[in-house]
C-alpha positions in Angstrom: 17.4 198.7 -65.1 19.2 200.4 -68.2 21.8 198.7 -70.0 24.0 200.3 -73.1 26.6 198.7 -75.0 28.7 200.2 -77.6 30.1 197.9 -80.5 31.9 198.9 -83.5 32.8 197.5 -86.7 35.2 195.0 -85.5 32.6 193.3 -83.0 34.4 195.1 -80.0 32.2 196.0 -77.2 31.7 197.9 -74.0 29.0 197.0 -71.8 27.5 199.4 -69.3 24.9 198.3 -67.1 24.0 197.6 -63.3 25.8 197.0 -60.2 27.0 193.7 -61.7 28.0 195.3 -65.3 31.6 195.8 -65.4 30.9 199.3 -66.0 28.6 200.4 -63.7 26.1 203.2 -65.5 25.5 206.1 -63.1 24.2 208.8 -65.2 23.1 209.3 -69.0 22.5 212.8 -70.9 21.4 213.4 -74.0 18.3 210.9 -74.9 15.6 213.5 -75.4 15.4 215.4 -78.4 18.3 216.5 -80.8 19.1 220.2 -80.9 17.6 222.5 -83.2 18.4 225.8 -84.9 16.1 228.0 -86.3 16.4 231.0 -88.7 14.0 234.0 -88.6 13.1 236.7 -90.4 11.9 240.2 -88.7 9.6 242.8 -90.9 9.5 246.6 -90.2 6.0 247.0 -89.0 5.0 243.6 -88.0 5.4 242.6 -84.8 7.4 239.4 -83.7 9.4 237.4 -86.2 8.5 234.6 -88.8 10.0 231.5 -89.1 12.2 230.5 -92.5 14.0 227.7 -91.1 14.8 224.7 -89.2 17.2 222.4 -88.8 18.3 219.5 -86.8 21.9 219.3 -85.5 24.2 216.2 -84.4 23.3 214.8 -81.1 25.9 214.3 -78.4 25.3 211.6 -75.7 27.3 211.7 -72.0 27.7 208.8 -70.1 29.3 208.3 -66.7 30.4 204.9 -65.5 32.2 203.4 -62.5 34.8 200.7 -63.3 35.6 198.4 -60.2 38.9 198.3 -59.1 40.3 195.1 -59.4 43.5 193.3 -60.9 41.8 193.7 -64.5 41.1 197.3 -64.1 44.2 198.5 -66.3 43.4 195.7 -69.1 39.8 196.8 -69.0 40.7 200.6 -69.5 42.9 200.1 -72.4 40.3 197.5 -74.0 37.8 200.2 -73.9 40.3 203.1 -75.1 41.0 200.6 -78.3 37.3 200.1 -78.9 36.4 203.9 -78.4 38.8 204.8 -81.1 36.9 203.2 -83.7 33.0 204.3 -84.6 30.7 201.9 -83.8 26.9 202.0 -82.2 25.1 202.8 -79.0 22.9 199.9 -78.0 20.1 200.9 -75.4 17.8 198.6 -73.5 15.2 199.6 -71.2 12.0 198.6 -70.1 10.0 197.7 -73.6 12.6 199.8 -75.6 15.5 198.6 -77.6 16.9 201.3 -79.8 20.2 201.9 -81.6 22.2 204.8 -83.0 25.3 205.3 -84.9 28.1 207.4 -82.6 31.8 207.8 -82.6 33.4 208.6 -79.1 35.0 212.4 -79.0 36.3 212.3 -75.4 37.0 209.6 -72.5 38.1 211.4 -69.4 39.4 209.3 -66.8 38.7 211.0 -63.4 40.2 210.3 -60.1 40.1 206.6 -58.3 37.6 207.2 -55.6 38.4 204.2 -53.2 36.9 200.9 -55.3 35.8 202.7 -58.2 37.3 204.4 -60.9 34.8 207.4 -62.6 35.1 207.9 -66.3 32.9 210.0 -68.4 32.3 209.1 -72.2 31.0 211.4 -74.7 29.8 210.5 -77.9 28.8 212.3 -81.1 25.6 210.8 -83.6 26.0 212.7 -87.1 22.2 211.4 -87.7 20.6 211.9 -84.3 17.5 209.6 -84.6 17.2 206.3 -82.9 16.5 203.5 -84.6 15.0 199.5 -83.7 17.6 197.2 -83.0 15.5 194.7 -85.1 14.8 195.5 -89.1 11.1 194.8 -90.3 10.2 193.1 -93.4 7.1 193.3 -94.8 6.3 191.5 -98.3 4.6 193.7 -100.8 4.2 191.4 -103.8 3.5 188.0 -104.1 1.3 184.9 -105.6 -0.9 183.3 -103.1 -1.7 179.4 -104.1 -5.7 179.1 -104.1 -5.2 175.5 -105.3 -6.4 173.3 -102.2 -8.9 171.1 -101.5 -11.9 173.5 -101.6 -10.9 174.2 -105.0 -13.3 173.9 -107.9 -13.5 174.8 -111.5 -13.7 177.3 -112.4 -11.6 179.0 -110.1 -8.5 181.2 -109.7 -5.7 178.9 -109.4 -3.5 181.8 -107.4 -4.3 185.5 -106.5 -1.4 188.2 -107.2 -1.2 190.4 -103.7 0.5 193.5 -104.9 -1.1 196.2 -102.0 -0.8 196.3 -98.6 -0.7 198.4 -95.8 3.0 199.1 -94.5 3.0 200.2 -90.5 5.8 202.4 -89.1 5.6 202.7 -85.6 8.2 205.0 -85.4 7.6 209.1 -85.3 10.1 210.0 -88.1 10.2 208.9 -91.8 12.7 206.0 -92.7 13.9 205.0 -96.1 13.2 201.7 -96.9 15.1 198.8 -98.9 13.2 196.7 -101.6 14.2 193.0 -102.0 12.6 191.6 -105.9 12.9 188.0 -106.3 12.0 187.0 -109.9 10.7 183.6 -109.9 9.5 182.9 -113.5 9.8 184.8 -116.8 7.8 183.3 -119.4 9.4 183.0 -123.2 6.7 184.9 -124.8 5.0 187.5 -122.9 1.6 188.5 -123.7 2.5 192.2 -122.2 4.5 194.7 -124.5 5.4 196.8 -121.6 7.7 195.7 -119.2 9.0 196.9 -115.5 8.5 197.5 -111.9 6.5 200.2 -110.5 6.4 200.5 -106.7 3.8 203.4 -105.3 3.4 204.6 -102.0 -0.4 206.3 -102.1 0.3 207.9 -99.0 2.8 210.3 -99.6 2.5 210.2 -103.3 5.9 208.9 -104.2 7.1 206.3 -106.6 10.0 204.0 -108.1 9.5 203.1 -111.6 12.0 200.5 -112.9 12.3 200.3 -116.7 13.7 197.1 -116.9 12.9 193.5 -118.1 14.4 191.2 -115.2 15.7 187.5 -116.0 14.3 184.3 -114.5 16.2 183.7 -111.2 17.4 187.6 -111.0 17.3 189.2 -108.1 17.3 193.2 -107.5 17.9 195.3 -104.8 16.5 198.8 -104.8 18.5 200.3 -102.0 16.9 203.8 -101.3 19.3 204.8 -98.1 22.2 204.1 -100.1 20.7 205.6 -103.3 21.6 202.1 -105.2 19.9 199.8 -107.4 21.5 196.3 -108.2 21.1 192.8 -109.1 22.4 189.8 -107.8 24.9 189.9 -110.4 26.5 192.8 -109.3 25.1 194.9 -112.0 24.1 198.7 -111.4 20.4 199.4 -112.6 20.6 203.0 -112.1 20.5 203.7 -115.8 16.8 202.1 -115.9 15.3 204.4 -113.1 12.4 206.8 -114.9 13.2 210.4 -115.9 10.4 211.1 -113.0 11.9 208.8 -110.1 14.0 209.9 -107.5 15.4 207.9 -105.0 16.1 210.5 -102.1 12.3 211.5 -102.3 10.8 207.9 -101.2 10.4 207.1 -97.9 7.6 205.6 -95.4 5.9 207.4 -93.1 5.0 207.0 -89.2 1.6 205.3 -89.3 0.1 203.2 -92.0 1.4 203.5 -95.6 -0.8 202.2 -98.5 2.3 200.6 -100.6 1.7 198.7 -104.1 4.1 196.5 -106.2 3.2 196.4 -110.0 4.6 194.1 -112.1 3.8 195.4 -115.8 4.4 191.9 -117.1 1.6 190.0 -115.7 2.9 186.6 -117.0 5.9 187.3 -114.7 6.2 185.8 -111.1 7.8 187.4 -108.9 7.8 188.7 -104.7 8.9 191.6 -103.2 10.0 192.5 -99.7 10.2 195.8 -98.0 12.8 196.1 -95.4 13.3 199.1 -93.2 13.8 200.0 -89.3 11.5 202.3 -87.1 13.5 205.8 -86.3 12.5 207.7 -82.9 13.1 211.1 -82.1 14.1 210.1 -78.4 15.1 207.2 -76.3 14.3 208.4 -72.8 13.2 206.3 -70.2 
């Protein structure tokens, strides 16, 4: 059974589902591929055409649902109109899929009453056409792993630094991550002359270099989707990125991504957490 929920920023919701739902879902359209526009060039003497460009447009999702007639019909219609007046997101749950997409309602058609039900048609426009997971994925990229246990013997390492690993995206379209850096310890005198943090995706060849010396206890957020870097004090750190760093060029590809977080000051202890949501070109069922 398919379930659809529309939720806006005021936490108002409309639930579409099966026979026992307030709104019984009849049909859903627009969950396949988003519309594409192609531009081509035709050259004299050459058969056919050559593709020169491709763009993906906004997605349109249309729902048809029946509202059961009772003494709450008028109230539910009014509540639906108020909720749909503000942009929000559509959440779809069916089978093993649980996905969401940003949406705004551009049409609500209230049809004629048919016996015990009131049929309505809802049309949503999704400016960003891709679906994403309803749950966020968190994967550590940089951490110190303690090795001091009952099996420890001298001369051994007290800890080891895990700074490179595989980040797996199970989606089928690229996604932009957010990195959370937690600086746990900064020595009073560092033995390393070079300062800063370098995050590299070896799978795509992209990297982010931050030429910034953090303080102990500082938390830094590299928010690639919003093109923002700041610390927990609200200080903007964009000015510290290197000249060859471009936030809009760093992303995680579908599949395995080989990512490393390098702290130039080996004496500084920190952890780096990568946050992202898998993105999908469809939500068919």
